[in-house]
C-alpha positions as CSV (number, residue, x, y, z in Angstrom):
1,M,60.8,-28.9,10.6
2,S,57.2,-27.6,10.3
3,R,57.0,-24.0,9.5
4,T,55.5,-21.5,11.9
5,L,52.3,-19.6,11.0
6,D,51.4,-16.0,11.7
7,G,47.9,-14.4,11.4
8,V,48.0,-13.5,7.7
9,E,48.4,-17.0,6.5
10,A,45.9,-18.4,9.1
11,R,43.3,-15.9,7.8
12,R,43.9,-17.1,4.3
13,E,43.4,-20.7,5.4
14,Y,40.2,-19.8,7.2
15,A,39.0,-17.8,4.2
16,G,39.6,-20.8,2.0
17,R,37.5,-23.0,4.2
18,Q,34.7,-20.6,5.0
19,P,34.5,-17.8,2.5
20,A,31.1,-16.6,3.6
21,V,32.5,-15.3,6.9
22,I,34.8,-12.8,5.4
23,R,33.7,-9.2,6.1
24,R,34.9,-5.7,6.0
25,P,37.9,-4.7,8.3
26,R,36.6,-5.0,11.8
27,H,37.2,-1.5,13.0
28,D,35.4,-0.1,10.0
29,H,32.4,-2.3,10.6
30,G,29.4,-0.1,11.6
31,V,28.1,-2.7,14.1
32,V,31.4,-2.7,15.9
33,R,31.3,1.1,16.2
34,S,27.8,0.9,17.6
35,L,28.8,-1.8,20.0
36,A,31.8,0.2,21.2
37,A,29.6,3.2,21.8
38,A,27.1,1.1,23.7
39,L,29.9,-0.3,25.9
40,L,31.1,3.2,26.7
41,T,27.6,4.4,27.7
42,E,27.1,1.2,29.7
43,D,24.0,0.3,27.6
44,R,24.2,-3.5,28.2
45,E,20.8,-4.1,26.8
46,Q,22.0,-2.7,23.4
47,V,25.2,-4.7,23.6
48,W,23.2,-7.9,24.3
49,S,20.8,-7.1,21.5
50,L,23.7,-6.6,19.0
51,A,25.4,-9.8,20.1
52,T,22.3,-12.0,20.0
53,E,21.3,-10.7,16.6
54,H,24.7,-11.7,15.3
55,L,24.4,-15.1,17.0
56,L,21.1,-15.7,15.3
57,A,22.4,-14.6,11.9
58,T,25.5,-16.8,12.1
59,G,24.7,-19.6,14.4
60,S,28.2,-19.3,15.8
61,R,29.4,-18.0,19.2
62,L,32.9,-17.8,17.6
63,S,31.5,-15.3,15.0
64,V,30.1,-13.1,17.8
65,F,33.4,-13.1,19.6
66,A,35.5,-12.6,16.4
67,D,33.3,-10.2,14.5
68,L,31.9,-8.1,17.4
69,L,33.0,-8.5,20.9
70,H,36.8,-8.8,20.4
71,P,37.1,-6.0,17.9
72,A,34.9,-3.7,19.9
73,Q,37.1,-4.4,23.0
74,E,40.2,-3.9,20.9
75,R,38.8,-0.5,19.7
76,L,38.3,0.6,23.3
77,A,41.7,-0.7,24.4
78,E,43.3,1.4,21.7
79,L,41.3,4.4,22.9
80,W,42.6,3.8,26.5
81,Y,46.2,3.2,25.3
82,S,46.1,6.6,23.5
83,S,44.5,8.2,26.6
84,R,41.3,9.0,24.8
85,V,39.2,7.2,27.4
86,G,40.0,6.6,31.1
87,H,41.0,3.3,32.7
88,A,37.7,3.1,34.6
89,D,35.8,3.4,31.3
90,E,37.9,0.7,29.6
91,A,37.6,-1.6,32.7
92,R,33.8,-1.2,32.8
93,A,33.5,-2.0,29.1
94,A,35.7,-5.1,29.5
95,D,33.4,-6.3,32.4
96,A,30.4,-5.8,30.1
97,V,32.0,-7.7,27.3
98,L,32.9,-10.5,29.6
99,A,29.4,-10.7,31.0
100,I,27.9,-10.9,27.5
101,A,30.5,-13.5,26.4
102,R,29.7,-15.7,29.3
103,R,25.9,-15.5,28.7
104,L,26.2,-16.6,25.1
105,P,25.2,-20.3,24.7
106,P,27.6,-22.9,23.3
107,T,27.4,-23.5,19.6
108,P,29.3,-26.8,19.0
109,T,30.9,-27.2,15.5
110,A,29.6,-30.0,13.3
111,A,33.2,-31.1,12.6
112,P,35.1,-30.9,15.9
113,V,38.8,-31.6,16.4
114,P,39.8,-35.2,17.3
115,A,38.5,-36.4,20.7
116,G,41.1,-35.9,23.4
117,S,42.6,-32.7,21.9
118,R,43.7,-30.8,25.0
119,C,45.2,-27.3,25.4
120,V,46.3,-25.0,28.2
121,L,45.5,-21.3,28.2
122,T,47.4,-19.1,30.5
123,A,49.0,-15.7,31.2
124,L,51.8,-14.3,33.3
125,P,50.7,-13.9,37.0
126,S,50.6,-10.1,36.8
127,E,48.4,-10.1,33.6
128,R,44.9,-8.6,34.1
129,H,43.8,-8.4,30.4
130,T,42.5,-12.0,29.9
131,L,39.1,-11.3,28.2
132,G,40.4,-12.4,24.8
133,L,41.8,-15.6,26.3
134,E,38.4,-16.4,27.9
135,M,36.6,-15.9,24.6
136,L,39.2,-18.1,22.8
137,G,38.7,-20.8,25.5
138,A,34.9,-20.8,24.8
139,A,35.4,-20.9,21.0
140,L,37.9,-23.8,21.4
141,E,35.4,-25.7,23.5
142,D,32.8,-25.2,20.8
143,D,35.4,-26.7,18.4
144,G,35.8,-29.8,20.5
145,W,38.9,-29.0,22.6
146,S,39.3,-29.8,26.3
147,V,40.5,-26.5,27.6
148,R,42.3,-25.9,30.9
149,M,42.6,-22.2,32.0
150,A,45.5,-21.3,34.3
151,L,45.2,-17.7,35.4
152,D,47.1,-16.2,38.3
153,D,49.1,-19.4,38.5
154,R,52.8,-19.5,39.3
155,L,55.0,-20.7,36.4
156,D,55.7,-23.9,38.3
157,D,52.0,-24.6,38.6
158,V,51.5,-24.0,34.8
159,L,54.4,-26.3,34.0
160,D,52.9,-29.0,36.3
161,L,49.6,-28.7,34.4
162,I,51.4,-29.1,31.1
163,V,53.1,-32.2,32.4
164,D,49.8,-33.7,33.6
165,D,47.7,-32.8,30.5
166,R,50.3,-33.1,27.7
167,P,48.4,-30.4,25.7
168,R,48.6,-30.1,21.9
169,F,49.6,-26.4,22.5
170,V,49.8,-23.7,25.2
171,G,48.1,-20.4,24.5
172,V,49.4,-17.3,26.3
173,T,48.0,-13.8,26.3
174,A,49.7,-10.4,27.2
175,G,48.0,-7.0,27.3
176,W,51.3,-5.3,28.2
177,L,54.9,-6.5,28.7
178,A,57.3,-4.3,30.5
179,R,60.0,-6.6,29.4
180,P,59.9,-9.7,27.3
181,A,62.1,-11.9,29.5
182,P,59.3,-13.4,31.7
183,M,57.3,-14.4,28.7
184,A,60.3,-15.8,26.9
185,A,61.0,-17.9,30.0
186,L,57.5,-19.3,30.0
187,V,57.8,-20.1,26.3
188,Q,61.1,-21.8,26.8
189,A,59.9,-23.9,29.7
190,A,56.8,-25.0,27.7
191,H,59.0,-26.0,24.8
192,A,61.2,-28.0,27.1
193,L,58.1,-30.1,28.0
194,G,57.3,-30.6,24.3
195,S,54.4,-28.1,24.0
196,P,54.3,-25.5,21.2
197,V,53.2,-22.0,22.3
198,L,50.8,-19.6,20.6
199,V,50.5,-16.0,21.8
200,G,48.1,-13.2,21.5
201,G,46.9,-10.0,23.1
202,Q,47.5,-6.3,22.7
203,A,51.2,-6.5,23.6
204,F,51.7,-8.7,20.5
205,T,49.4,-6.5,18.4
206,R,51.4,-3.4,19.1
207,A,54.7,-5.1,18.4
208,P,53.9,-7.7,15.7
209,D,57.4,-9.2,15.8
210,L,57.4,-9.7,19.5
211,W,56.1,-13.3,19.3
212,R,59.3,-14.2,17.4
213,R,61.5,-12.5,20.0
214,V,60.0,-14.4,22.9
215,G,60.4,-17.6,20.9
216,A,56.7,-18.4,20.4
217,D,55.5,-20.7,17.6
218,G,52.7,-18.5,16.3
219,R,50.7,-15.4,16.9
220,A,46.9,-15.1,16.9
221,P,45.7,-11.5,16.4
222,D,42.1,-12.5,17.0
223,V,39.9,-15.3,18.2
224,R,39.1,-16.7,14.8
225,V,42.8,-17.0,13.9
226,G,43.4,-18.6,17.2
227,V,41.0,-21.4,16.4
228,V,42.6,-21.9,13.0
229,L,46.1,-22.1,14.6
230,A,44.7,-24.5,17.2
231,R,43.4,-26.8,14.5
232,R,46.8,-26.8,12.9
233,A,48.2,-27.9,16.2
234,A,45.6,-30.6,16.5
235,R,46.7,-32.0,13.1
236,G,50.4,-31.6,14.0
237,R,50.8,-29.0,11.2
238,G,52.4,-25.5,11.3
239,V,53.2,-25.4,15.0
240,P,56.4,-27.3,15.7
241,R,57.1,-28.9,19.0
242,S,60.7,-27.7,18.8
243,G,62.2,-24.4,19.6
244,A,61.5,-20.8,18.7
245,A,60.1,-19.4,15.5
């Protein structure tokens, strides 16, 4: 059986392919701190300026997501989780990040995944923290994937979509899980249809072994690792189509 893959090994694989992208830890990055501060003060002009400067420097929408927007939003989510900023502040910041993410132009990769590579990205119906999933979807489209988003859908509707699309993998996000059973049920149902499941989001960041407990095939701690894991799924490597990790 193919072995599962967590974020650490995926980062190493990415580093081996593109060493120029490796940077300091994200939360220690001065630009990330500046971006988070601009988000809290609702300075969208400054946020847009920082994002577009990075886009021009890297030529990659994925780099903007992975190096700036996602870590800045993670930083603010941690502040909210520790009660250092209010829910309204965190929600406004998330809206600003989403608006910027949606404005960034596509930057298709020069070496996309094979034509016809499909994936489904979803969340439990009660999930409201789907910003990271949207950024992952855009990054995957740049990488050549056909992406179907299924948000606020009932489990049966998601499963119908899996049957219709026969995706290479299903990606699921969770900002908070009161109990793991509903997520485990989704994973088990996707497995029964032959689709491996990759998970991500703050719930899995706070509890790094949670992905194994719900039976997922891999965990993506950020957008860049998500793209690496998706490529492994496209090649049939590292993300088995059998049961739990």
